[in-house]
FIZAVEX-486531 format. One record per residue: x, y, z of N, C-alpha, C, CB in turn; residue in one letter. Coordinates in steps of 0.02 Angstrom, whole numbers, plus 32768, in hexadecimal, padded with zeros to 4 digits. Glycine has a CB too. Example, Ala and Ser with C-alpha at 12.3 -4.5 7.8 and 13.67 -1.06 7.14 Angstrom:
<lumtis>
82947EE4818682677F1F818682947F5B818682357F2081C4A
82827F90816282AC7FCB816582858002818A82C07FE2811ES
</lumtis>
This chain:
<lumtis>
826A8420821C828A83C3822782BE83CC824282A0838E81E3M
82DB83BA8292831183C182A4833183918295831583CE82D6S
837A836882A983A2833E82968397831382CE83E483558287R
8367831E8307837682F1832D831E82D08327839C83108378E
82E782EC82F182AD82D082F982CD829D82AA825C830E82FCW
82F082B2828182F18296825083398260826182EF82CD8213L
8368823282A68372822882B7835181F182CE8382824982BER
830F821982E082E981D6831982C281BD82E282AD81F0836AA
82A381D882B2829081B0827382AD8171824D829281D98249V
82ED8187824F831B814A822D831881078259837081608228V
833581278291833980EA82B782F780B182D18358810582EFA
82CB80DB82CF827F80C582E1828F808A82828226812A82E7R
827C80A9825E828F808D81FE82A88059820082C880B581CAR
82F58060823A83168035821583087FF2824C836880508203N
82DB8014828782EB7FD782AD82907FB6829383047FEA8318E
82727FD5827D82397F9B825682517F84822881F67FB18239A
828A7F91821882B77F6D81DC82C57F3081E082F67F8681D2L
82CD7F1E821982F17EEB824482D87EAB823C82ED7EF9828BK
82817EBA8247823B7E97821D82397E6B820982217EAA81ECN
824B7E8B81C282327EA78174826D7E5E8164824C7F18814EF
823E7E47812182687E1B810B824F7E4280C782617DC5811DQ
827A7E4D809A82A67E61803582907E128023832B7E738028F
82437DFF8001825B7DD57FD582827DE37F7D82207DB17FD4N
82837E137F6582A37E287F2B82D27E457F3482877E487F06D
83087E437F22835F7E6A7F21834B7E7F7EEA83B37E3E7F1FD
83137E877EBF83337ECB7E7F82EF7ED47E6783777EB17E2FD
82D17EEF7EBD82B27F227EA982AA7F7B7EB882887F087EB3A
829B7F877E8482AA7FDC7E6182847FF97EAC82717FFA7DFAT
82B780217EE48298804E7F0D827A80987EEE82CA80587F40P
824580A77EE9821B80D47ED9821681217F1981D780A47ED1V
822281597EF1821581A27F1B81C4819F7F2C822981F27EE5N
81A081967F57815981A57F61814781E67F45814781A47FA8V
817082197F378157825B7F27816082467EC5819382AA7F53S
8164821E7EB7814D82107E55813381F47E4A816B81FD7E21T
811A82037E0B80F681CF7E0D811681A97DCC80A681E07E0EL
810581567DE1813681017DC0810381037D868134809C7DFCF
812780F37D42810180E57D12811C80827D0E811281237CC9K
80D480707D1180C780277CED80BB80197CC280A980067CF8L
80CE7FCA7C9680B47FC77C7980757FB87C5C80CC7FC27C74N
80507FB17C2B80027F917C1E7FF67F597C587FFB7F667BC9N
7FC17F637C757FB07F447CA47F757F0E7C737F977F797CE4L
7F887EC27CA17F4B7EA17C837F3E7E657C9A7F4E7E997C40T
7F0D7E3C7CA27F037E067CC87F477DDE7CD37ECD7DDE7CA8P
7F3F7DD67D017F827DA57D237FCB7DEB7D3D7FAC7D5C7CC7T
7F9F7E097D2C7FF37E437D3D7FFA7E387D927FE47EBD7D28S
80227E527DAB80327E637DEE80577E8A7E0B80407E427E05A
80457EAF7E4E80627F037E3380617EE97E8B80267F5D7DFCI
80C37EF87E9A80D87EEC7EDB81007F267EF480FC7EAD7EE0I
80CE7F237F4280E17F8C7F5C80F47F6E7FB8806A7FE77F57V
814A7F797FA781587F697FE4816E7FC48012819D7F267FDAI
815F7FCB803881588006806781528020808B814E8019806CG
8179805680A9817E8058810181598082811581C1806B8125Y
81408090815C80FB80B2817C811C80F081A080C8807C81B8I
811D811481A08147813481D5810F813C82248165818B81AFP
81358146825C811B814B829080E6817282A3813F815282ACI
80E881B7827580C681F78285808381CE824380FF82598270D
807B81B18218805B81AD81E47FF8819681F4808C817681BAA
7FE181B281BB7F9581A481EC7F76818C81A87F6281F7821BT
7F97818481727F69815B813B7FA7816281077F0F8183811ER
7F94813A80C57FBC813680877FBC812380567FDE81268088F
7FB0811E80237F9981207FE87FB480F57FBE7F9C81567FD2S
7F8680C27F827FB080AC7F497F8880BE7EF57FBC80547F57I
7FA280EA7EEE7F6480DB7EA77F7B80C97E627F3581217E93N
7F5580937E4A7F69809B7E0F7F3480C57DD77F7880577DFEL
7F6180EC7DAC7F3C812D7D8A7F3E811A7D467F61817B7D95K
7F0B81237D197F1381077CCD7F2481427C9F7ECB80E37CAFC
7F6781347C7A7F8081717C727F64817F7C387FC581787C74R
7F3281837C0C7F1581A87BE67ED781D17BEB7F1281897BC0T
7EA881A67C287E7681CE7C287E8D81F17C5D7E3581B47C2BS
7EAB81D27C9E7EB281F07CDB7E8B81EC7D047EBA82247CDBG
7E6C81A57CF97E32817E7D3B7E5D81597D5F7DEC81437D21N
7E64815C7D9C7E7F81207DE17E4E80EE7DCD7E71813A7E45I
7E7780A67DB57E50807C7DAB7E60805F7DF27E5780567D6CA
7E74805F7E1C7E7780627E6F7EA680977E977E91801C7E89L
7E75809A7ED87EA380C97F077E9580A47F447E8F81207F0CH
7EE080847F4F7ED4805D7F8C7EE880877FBB7EF6801B7F92F
7EC1808A7FF17EE480BC80317ED080B2806B7ED98103802EN
7EF4807C80BB7EFB807680EC7EFC80B381097F23805280F2P
7EC780AB81357ECA80F881697EDF80DB81B77E6881288170R
7F1480E781CA7F1B80CE81F67EFF80DA82347F4880CD81F5L
7EF4812282227ECC813082647E84813882897EDD815A826FD
7E90810D82357E2A80EF825D7E25808682597DC1811D81FBR
7E6A8076823F7E4B8031823A7E3F800481FE7E1280378251G
7E38803A81D67E1A800E818F7E3F803581597DBA8010817EY
7E25800D811F7E4D800480D87E21802F80A87E527FAE80BAV
7E18804680907DEF808180647E18806180087E1180F3808AV
7DCB804A7FE77DE8803F7FAC7DA6805F7F6B7DFD7FE47FAAR
7DD280737F547D9980947F137DBF80B27ED97D6480DB7F2FN
7D8680C37E8A7DB780CC7E697D7E811B7E477DD8807D7E37T
7DB781417E167DA181617E127D9781897DCA7DB281707E3EK
7D4881907D9B7D4081747D707D1281D97D457D13811A7D88L
7D3D81F37D117D33823A7CFE7D5582527D3D7CE282557CEFK
7D5C82687D5C7D6582A27D8B7D2F82837DCC7D4A82F77D62G
7D26824C7DC07CE4823B7E0D7CDF82027E397C9782337DF8Y
7D0081EC7E817D0181D57E9A7CCC81A57EA17D1381F17EB3W
7CCF816D7E8A7C8D81217EA77C8481237ED67C9780D47EA7Q
7C6881027EEA7C3F80CC7F327CA280B37F407BE580617F08D
7C7E80C77F8D7CE680AE7FB07CC2805B7FC17D1880EF802AE
7D0C804B7FCE7CEA80037FE27D1A7FFB80187CE87FBD7FA5E
7D177FD380697D3B7FF780957D427FAB80BB7D15804180BDT
7D757FA380C27D7C7F6D81017DB27F6C813F7D887F2B80E1C
7DBA7F34815F7DE07F36819F7E0B7EF981997DB17F3681E4S
7E547EF181907E667EC8816C7E7D7EAB81BC7E977EDB8127P
7E717E6E81C67E9F7E5982037EC47E1681FB7E727E538245I
7EF97E1F82247F0A7DE582217F137DB382717F467DEE81F8S
7F397D8E826E7F347D7782B57F627DA182EF7F4A7D2B82B5S
7F807DC482E47F9A7E06830A7F747E3D83047FDA7E1D82F5R
7F337E3382EE7F257E8982E37F137E9B82A87F607EB882ECG
7F147EE582AB7F0B7F2082777F3E7F1682427F167F6B8299Y
7F527F0782027F847EF081D87FB47F0C81BF7F727EDD81B0I
7FA47F5F81BF7FC77FA981B47FD27FC282017F907FE58183F
801F7FC38202802A7FD38242806B802D822380577F768278R
805C80498254808C8070825E80E48067828380668097827DR
81058082824D816980798269815A80288253818E808A82E5N
8138800A821A815C7FD6820681587FF0819E812E7F7F822CS
81757F9B8191815E7F968148812E7F64814481957F878115Y
80F67F7E80FF80FE7F4980F180EF7F32809C80D97F2D8123F
80CC7F01809080D17ED98050807D7ED7802980F17E838068H
80727F047FF980367EE87FDE80357EDA7F9880037F107FEAV
80207EA57F6F80307E9C7F447FC47EAF7F0B80647E4B7F52T
7FD67EB47EED7F947EC07EAB7F827E9D7E867F987EE77E7CI
7F587E7A7E817F5F7E437E487F3B7E617E157F427DF87E58F
7F297E647DDD7EFF7E707D9C7EE07E397D7E7F247E8C7D69C
7E977E407D997E867DFD7D647E417E397D467E647D927D96T
7E377E0A7D167E087E237CE57DD07E597CEB7DEB7DF17CD5L
7DB57E5F7D457D797E5C7D537D8D7EAB7D9F7D5C7DF87D69N
7DAA7E9B7DBF7DD47EB27DE97E2D7EBE7DF77DBD7E937E0DE
7E257EE77E377E737EDB7E547E5F7EB57E8E7EA67F247E6AF
7EAE7E787EA07E997E4E7EDD7ECD7E757F087EA17DF17ED8Q
7EC57E767F3C7F067EB07F697F097E657F9A7EE17F1D7FA5V
7F447E6D7FB37F587E337FC57F8C7E4580057F767E0D7F85I
7FAD7E3F804B7FCF7E6B807F7FFC7E2280917F957E9680C6T
803B7E2880A9806C7DF780C980557E2D80F080BE7DDD80B4L
804E7DED814C80477E22818680667DF681AE7FFB7E4081A2C
80A57DFA81E780C37DC281F080C67D8D81CE80B57DB28218F
80D37D77819980C17D33817F80937D15817280CE7D118195G
804C7D44816F80187D29816B7FFF7D55812B7FF37D2781AEE
7FE57D2A80FB7FCD7D4F80CF7F817D5D80D87FDC7D338094L
7F697D9280C67F297DBC80C57F0A7DBF80997F2A7DF180D0V
7ECA7DCE80717EC37DF480417E7A7E2680647EBA7DC27FF6E
7E907E56803C7E627E9E80457E2D7E8880217E817EEC8027I
7E017E7180417DA37E8480167D787EAD80307D6B7E468013R
7D537EBF800C7D2C7F0580387CE67ED5806F7CF67F517FE5P
7CD47EFA80827CAF7EDB80B37C587EC8808F7CB17F1480F9N
</lumtis>
């Protein structure tokens, strides 16, 4: 990586930040390369994820992994290069059937490169509900 490339990435990130509002000044930034341990999730729990999508990203994922079993309760994977989101679960080492959707707001596909995103995951008794904030518009991400 050259210094010029790094400066360009920082400049693009800062430009994207101008149009993004933080809702919680007390939020703790998490390094994406490390595991972040949550308290036990119960119905009515909510997880809020705010992140930046680099200009050269093709996808990113949010995984809710069970501590004891190693299962992945929720795999949330926006695929920017294809314009859709994959949701899945991994049980006993095996991926289950994928759920896909193409969430669109009044301004197009909701996950865009060189921009920040805000995802809220609500835990219910039977499922995870995923909502995102896109240009002030709430969009629920549900399978097709």
